[in-house]
C-alpha positions as CSV (number, residue, x, y, z in Angstrom):
1,M,-13.0,5.4,68.1
2,K,-15.6,3.3,66.6
3,N,-15.0,0.1,64.5
4,K,-17.7,0.3,62.1
5,V,-19.4,3.3,60.5
6,R,-23.2,3.3,59.4
7,A,-24.1,5.1,56.1
8,A,-27.0,5.5,53.8
9,V,-26.2,3.7,50.4
10,T,-27.8,4.6,47.3
11,H,-27.9,1.5,45.0
12,G,-30.1,3.2,42.4
13,P,-33.0,5.4,41.4
14,G,-36.3,5.3,43.2
15,R,-38.0,4.2,46.5
16,G,-36.6,1.3,48.1
17,N,-33.0,1.7,46.7
18,I,-31.3,3.5,49.8
19,K,-30.0,0.8,52.4
20,I,-28.1,1.5,55.6
21,Q,-24.9,-0.6,55.5
22,E,-21.8,-0.7,57.8
23,F,-18.1,0.1,56.8
24,P,-15.0,-0.2,58.4
25,W,-13.6,2.8,60.4
26,P,-11.8,4.9,57.5
27,S,-8.1,4.4,58.7
28,L,-5.8,7.5,57.7
29,K,-2.6,5.3,58.0
30,E,-2.5,4.8,53.9
31,R,-4.2,7.8,52.7
32,G,-4.0,10.6,55.1
33,G,-6.7,13.1,55.2
34,I,-9.5,13.8,57.8
35,V,-12.5,11.7,59.4
36,V,-15.3,14.0,60.0
37,K,-18.1,13.2,62.3
38,M,-21.3,14.6,60.5
39,T,-23.4,17.1,61.8
40,M,-25.9,17.6,58.8
41,S,-25.9,17.3,55.0
42,G,-28.1,19.1,52.8
43,V,-30.2,17.1,50.4
44,C,-29.4,19.0,47.0
45,G,-31.2,19.2,43.9
46,T,-28.6,16.7,42.3
47,D,-29.7,14.1,44.8
48,K,-33.3,14.7,43.6
49,H,-32.2,14.3,40.3
50,T,-30.5,11.2,41.0
51,F,-33.3,9.8,42.9
52,K,-35.6,10.4,39.7
53,G,-33.2,8.8,37.6
54,E,-31.6,11.7,35.8
55,T,-28.2,10.6,36.5
56,K,-26.1,11.7,33.8
57,Q,-23.7,14.8,34.5
58,F,-21.3,16.9,32.5
59,A,-22.9,15.6,29.5
60,G,-21.1,16.8,26.1
61,T,-17.8,17.2,27.8
62,E,-14.8,15.0,28.4
63,K,-15.9,14.3,32.0
64,E,-19.5,13.3,31.0
65,Q,-20.6,10.6,33.7
66,D,-23.4,8.7,35.2
67,V,-23.8,8.5,38.7
68,P,-21.8,5.6,40.0
69,F,-24.0,3.3,41.9
70,P,-23.7,2.1,44.8
71,L,-22.8,5.2,46.5
72,V,-23.1,7.3,49.6
73,Q,-24.6,10.7,48.8
74,G,-24.4,13.9,50.8
75,H,-21.9,16.6,49.5
76,E,-23.6,19.9,51.4
77,N,-21.3,18.9,54.5
78,V,-20.6,20.3,57.7
79,G,-19.1,18.1,60.7
80,V,-16.7,17.8,63.5
81,I,-13.2,16.6,63.1
82,E,-12.7,13.1,64.7
83,E,-9.5,12.4,63.2
84,I,-6.7,14.1,61.6
85,D,-3.1,13.5,60.2
86,D,-0.3,15.7,60.9
87,W,0.1,17.2,57.5
88,C,-3.6,18.1,57.3
89,K,-3.5,19.8,60.6
90,E,-1.1,22.4,58.9
91,N,-1.9,22.5,55.3
92,L,-5.6,21.7,54.7
93,E,-7.6,24.6,55.9
94,F,-8.3,27.1,52.9
95,S,-7.6,30.3,55.0
96,G,-4.2,28.9,56.4
97,D,-5.7,28.3,59.9
98,R,-4.5,25.2,61.9
99,L,-6.9,22.4,62.2
100,A,-7.4,20.1,65.2
101,V,-9.8,17.4,66.5
102,G,-12.9,19.0,67.5
103,D,-12.9,21.7,64.9
104,R,-16.2,22.3,63.1
105,V,-15.6,22.2,59.0
106,A,-17.5,22.7,55.9
107,I,-16.1,20.8,53.2
108,S,-16.1,21.6,49.3
109,P,-17.1,18.3,47.5
110,D,-15.0,18.8,44.4
111,V,-11.5,17.4,45.2
112,L,-9.2,18.9,42.4
113,C,-5.8,18.0,41.1
114,G,-4.4,21.7,41.6
115,R,-2.1,21.1,38.8
116,C,-4.2,21.6,35.4
117,D,-5.3,24.7,33.4
118,Q,-8.6,24.5,34.7
119,C,-7.4,24.7,38.3
120,K,-4.8,27.2,37.9
121,L,-6.3,29.7,35.5
122,R,-10.2,29.7,36.1
123,A,-10.7,31.6,39.2
124,G,-11.9,29.0,41.6
125,Y,-14.5,27.1,39.6
126,S,-14.4,23.6,40.3
127,W,-13.8,22.5,36.6
128,C,-10.7,20.3,37.1
129,D,-9.3,18.1,34.1
130,H,-8.1,15.5,36.6
131,P,-10.7,15.2,39.5
132,I,-9.5,13.2,42.3
133,A,-13.0,12.7,43.9
134,Y,-16.6,14.2,43.8
135,I,-17.7,13.8,47.5
136,G,-21.2,12.8,47.9
137,N,-21.9,12.5,44.2
138,G,-19.4,10.7,41.9
139,M,-17.6,8.0,44.4
140,P,-18.9,4.4,44.5
141,I,-18.6,2.5,47.7
142,T,-16.3,0.1,46.0
143,T,-13.6,3.0,46.0
144,P,-11.9,2.7,49.4
145,P,-12.6,3.5,51.9
146,A,-16.3,4.0,50.8
147,L,-17.5,6.5,53.0
148,W,-17.1,9.4,50.3
149,G,-20.5,11.3,51.3
150,G,-22.2,12.9,54.1
151,F,-25.3,10.7,54.7
152,A,-23.2,8.9,57.1
153,E,-22.3,8.8,60.7
154,Y,-18.6,9.6,59.7
155,M,-17.0,10.9,56.3
156,Y,-13.7,10.5,54.7
157,V,-12.2,13.8,53.6
158,P,-8.9,13.5,51.4
159,P,-6.0,15.4,51.8
160,Q,-6.3,17.3,48.6
161,S,-9.8,18.6,49.6
162,H,-10.8,22.3,50.4
163,V,-11.6,22.4,53.8
164,F,-13.1,25.5,55.8
165,K,-13.1,26.0,59.5
166,V,-16.6,27.3,60.5
167,P,-16.4,30.8,62.2
168,D,-17.7,31.0,65.8
169,G,-21.0,32.2,66.2
170,L,-22.2,30.7,62.9
171,S,-24.7,28.0,63.1
172,D,-24.3,24.4,61.6
173,E,-27.3,25.3,59.3
174,C,-25.5,28.3,57.9
175,A,-22.2,26.5,57.6
176,M,-24.0,23.9,55.6
177,L,-25.6,26.5,53.3
178,A,-22.4,28.0,52.1
179,E,-21.9,25.4,49.8
180,L,-25.0,26.6,48.2
181,F,-24.2,30.1,48.2
182,A,-20.7,29.1,46.5
183,C,-22.9,28.0,43.5
184,A,-24.5,31.3,43.3
185,Y,-21.3,33.2,42.2
186,N,-22.7,33.5,38.5
187,V,-24.7,36.4,40.0
188,D,-21.2,38.0,40.7
189,K,-20.0,37.0,37.2
190,A,-23.0,38.8,35.7
191,K,-22.0,42.0,37.8
192,E,-18.6,41.8,36.1
193,F,-20.6,42.1,32.6
194,Y,-22.0,45.6,33.3
195,S,-18.9,47.3,32.4
196,F,-19.7,46.6,28.7
197,S,-22.2,48.9,27.7
198,G,-25.3,48.1,30.0
199,D,-24.8,44.1,29.6
200,G,-25.4,41.9,32.6
201,F,-26.5,42.9,36.2
202,A,-26.1,46.6,37.5
203,F,-27.4,48.3,40.7
204,G,-31.3,48.5,40.6
205,D,-31.8,46.0,38.0
206,T,-34.9,43.8,37.8
207,V,-34.2,40.3,38.2
208,V,-36.5,37.3,37.9
209,V,-36.0,33.9,39.6
210,Q,-37.4,31.0,38.0
211,G,-37.9,28.3,40.8
212,V,-37.2,29.6,44.5
213,G,-36.0,26.3,46.2
214,P,-32.7,26.5,47.8
215,L,-30.8,27.2,44.8
216,G,-33.2,29.8,43.7
217,I,-33.5,31.5,47.1
218,T,-29.5,31.6,47.6
219,H,-29.3,33.4,44.0
220,M,-32.1,35.7,44.9
221,I,-30.4,36.6,48.2
222,K,-27.4,37.2,46.4
223,A,-28.8,39.6,43.9
224,R,-30.6,41.4,46.7
225,L,-27.2,41.9,48.5
226,L,-25.5,43.0,45.0
227,G,-27.9,45.8,44.8
228,A,-30.8,44.4,42.7
229,G,-33.9,46.6,42.2
230,K,-37.1,44.5,41.8
231,I,-36.8,40.9,42.3
232,I,-39.7,38.6,40.9
233,A,-39.9,35.1,42.2
234,I,-41.6,32.4,40.3
235,D,-42.6,28.9,41.8
236,T,-45.5,26.4,42.0
237,S,-45.2,26.4,45.8
238,E,-46.9,29.0,47.8
239,F,-44.7,28.1,50.9
240,R,-41.9,28.8,48.8
241,L,-43.0,32.3,47.5
242,N,-44.0,33.1,50.9
243,M,-40.6,32.4,52.3
244,A,-39.0,34.4,49.1
245,K,-40.9,37.1,50.3
246,E,-38.9,37.2,53.6
247,F,-35.6,36.7,51.8
248,G,-35.8,39.8,49.3
249,A,-38.8,39.1,46.8
250,D,-40.7,42.1,45.9
251,Y,-43.2,40.2,43.8
252,V,-44.1,36.8,43.4
253,I,-45.9,34.6,40.6
254,N,-47.4,31.2,41.2
255,A,-46.7,29.3,38.0
256,A,-49.1,26.8,38.9
257,G,-52.2,29.1,38.8
258,S,-50.9,31.1,35.4
259,T,-50.1,30.6,32.0
260,V,-46.9,31.3,30.3
261,E,-48.6,34.5,28.6
262,E,-49.8,35.7,32.0
263,R,-46.4,35.2,33.3
264,L,-44.8,37.3,30.6
265,G,-47.3,40.0,30.6
266,R,-46.7,40.5,34.6
267,I,-43.1,40.8,33.8
268,L,-43.7,43.3,31.2
269,E,-46.0,45.0,33.6
270,L,-43.5,45.3,36.5
271,T,-40.8,46.6,34.0
272,R,-42.9,49.0,32.1
273,G,-42.8,47.0,29.0
274,K,-39.1,46.5,28.8
275,G,-38.8,43.0,30.1
276,A,-36.3,41.9,33.0
277,D,-32.5,42.8,33.0
278,M,-31.7,39.3,34.3
279,V,-33.4,36.1,34.7
280,I,-31.9,33.0,36.5
281,E,-33.3,29.4,35.8
282,C,-33.0,27.4,38.9
283,V,-36.0,25.0,38.5
284,G,-33.7,22.3,36.7
285,R,-36.3,21.7,33.7
286,P,-34.8,22.8,30.1
287,E,-38.4,23.5,28.9
288,L,-38.5,27.0,31.3
289,V,-35.4,28.4,29.2
290,P,-37.3,29.7,26.3
291,E,-39.8,31.3,28.7
292,G,-36.8,32.9,30.5
293,I,-35.4,34.2,27.1
294,D,-38.7,35.7,26.3
295,M,-38.8,37.7,29.8
296,L,-35.5,39.3,29.3
297,R,-35.3,42.7,27.7
298,K,-33.1,43.3,24.8
299,G,-29.4,43.0,25.9
300,G,-30.8,41.0,29.2
301,M,-28.9,38.0,30.4
302,L,-30.0,34.5,31.3
303,L,-28.0,32.6,34.1
304,E,-28.5,28.8,34.0
305,P,-27.3,26.7,37.1
306,G,-30.3,24.7,37.7
307,N,-29.7,21.9,34.9
308,Y,-26.7,20.3,36.4
309,A,-28.0,17.0,35.5
310,D,-29.1,16.0,31.8
311,T,-32.9,16.5,32.0
312,G,-33.3,16.5,28.1
313,T,-33.4,19.1,25.5
314,T,-35.9,22.0,24.6
315,P,-36.5,24.0,21.5
316,V,-34.7,27.2,21.6
317,S,-35.0,30.1,18.8
318,I,-31.4,30.9,18.0
319,H,-32.7,33.8,16.0
320,K,-34.2,35.3,19.2
321,I,-30.9,35.0,21.1
322,C,-29.3,36.8,18.2
323,S,-31.9,39.6,17.6
324,K,-32.3,40.5,21.2
325,N,-28.4,40.3,22.0
326,I,-29.1,37.8,24.9
327,R,-26.3,36.7,27.0
328,I,-26.5,33.3,28.6
329,I,-24.1,32.1,31.2
330,G,-24.2,28.5,32.3
331,Q,-22.7,27.4,35.6
332,S,-22.0,23.7,36.5
333,N,-20.6,24.0,39.7
334,L,-19.5,25.9,42.7
335,V,-16.5,28.5,43.3
336,Y,-14.8,27.1,46.1
337,H,-13.3,30.4,47.2
338,G,-16.9,31.4,47.8
339,Y,-17.1,29.3,51.0
340,V,-15.3,31.8,53.2
341,A,-17.0,34.9,51.9
342,S,-20.5,33.1,52.1
343,M,-20.0,32.0,55.7
344,E,-18.9,35.5,56.6
345,M,-21.9,36.9,54.6
346,M,-24.3,35.1,56.8
347,L,-22.6,35.8,60.1
348,R,-23.3,39.4,59.6
349,G,-27.1,38.3,59.5
350,A,-28.8,40.4,56.8
351,F,-31.7,37.6,56.6
352,P,-32.8,34.9,59.0
353,Y,-30.6,32.2,57.0
354,D,-31.2,29.6,59.5
355,K,-35.0,29.5,58.6
356,L,-33.9,28.1,55.4
357,V,-33.5,24.5,57.0
358,T,-37.1,23.5,57.3
359,H,-36.8,19.7,57.9
360,Y,-34.2,17.6,59.6
361,Y,-34.0,13.6,59.2
362,G,-31.9,10.9,60.7
363,L,-29.9,8.6,58.8
364,D,-32.5,5.9,59.0
365,E,-34.7,8.5,57.3
366,T,-32.4,9.3,54.2
367,E,-35.0,8.1,51.7
368,N,-37.7,10.0,53.3
369,A,-35.6,13.1,53.4
370,I,-35.0,13.1,49.8
371,I,-38.8,12.5,49.0
372,K,-39.9,15.5,51.3
373,S,-37.2,17.8,49.5
374,M,-39.2,17.4,46.5
375,E,-42.6,18.3,48.3
376,P,-44.0,21.9,48.0
377,D,-43.8,22.4,51.9
378,S,-40.0,22.2,52.1
379,M,-37.0,24.3,51.7
380,K,-33.6,23.0,52.6
381,V,-33.8,19.4,53.8
382,V,-31.0,17.9,56.0
383,V,-29.9,14.5,57.0
384,C,-28.3,14.2,60.3
385,G,-25.9,11.4,60.5
386,N,-25.8,11.3,64.2
387,K,-29.0,12.4,65.2
């Protein structure tokens, strides 16, 4: 067992604010839980927002907060159990399996109380009224044992966490992507609406995805597997648009080389003048929402999982929402019971999921990893704490 653990600590937004620091080994004697040796941790859109200074989350709710610097980021995590207490061995794995040192695990970042109405009644969404921890996103290093994120050699996982044993035969890359796929459950939610007179998302429907970075492409994959007809991907990166074609996009539109009017015209052309049945905004910029609304058919549905951080406001015609009978679904978080199904989905191999991870960085290169994730020639970028 090591005496010290190295981690990348984010002290604030922007370049030069991520420093490698050492921390004491996260002893389990007082707190219980698990210590995980990190294999890889994905750079999320939330990490990019933090780097750019867009640090307010859950704005307008009782949980509104700013990212608490300094902290260890990294919440799309997969690693190997290095140490575990006796209670967690028998009780912590989500499906009821026994855990042991050496097991590969994926970890949900949202540690919930399990007792409030949101935990008991809201179908697995991470909307707890009394959260215990936000791994890799909302826990400063001043809260012991400091190692609350995956951009580290080892990470502490508290005993109230949702932990998922990684199936044999599934790559570490796919296990890490399970968090992203668990964020794509608003596509399932849209499917539920279809019983209401053609609302929502039905087999054969046309789906537009605005932004096919990692979040967008997982939504696109989910839509394809749930029976989408035409899928239209929009992005400014030819690299990402070409990858979108490999993962189910029938048509692509480069937003960098087109006007709003041209994009709307192309959507109408591909839908015989009706508009898209569903639009999914995954860029994370509010100014794209009005364009998404304009792309929809009457009675269409807009999914908004992209603006997790508060990036400002944009004018929206409320009359247009009313007159077109638009349905809008916002989703601020993952569905924790989606991990198991997502890993089993990837294990069946309908797509080359491993190709979604395009860049690997060591712990000392964490800042470079975040910068690369914002460049047009990347998809999912990961930090490998023990590389």
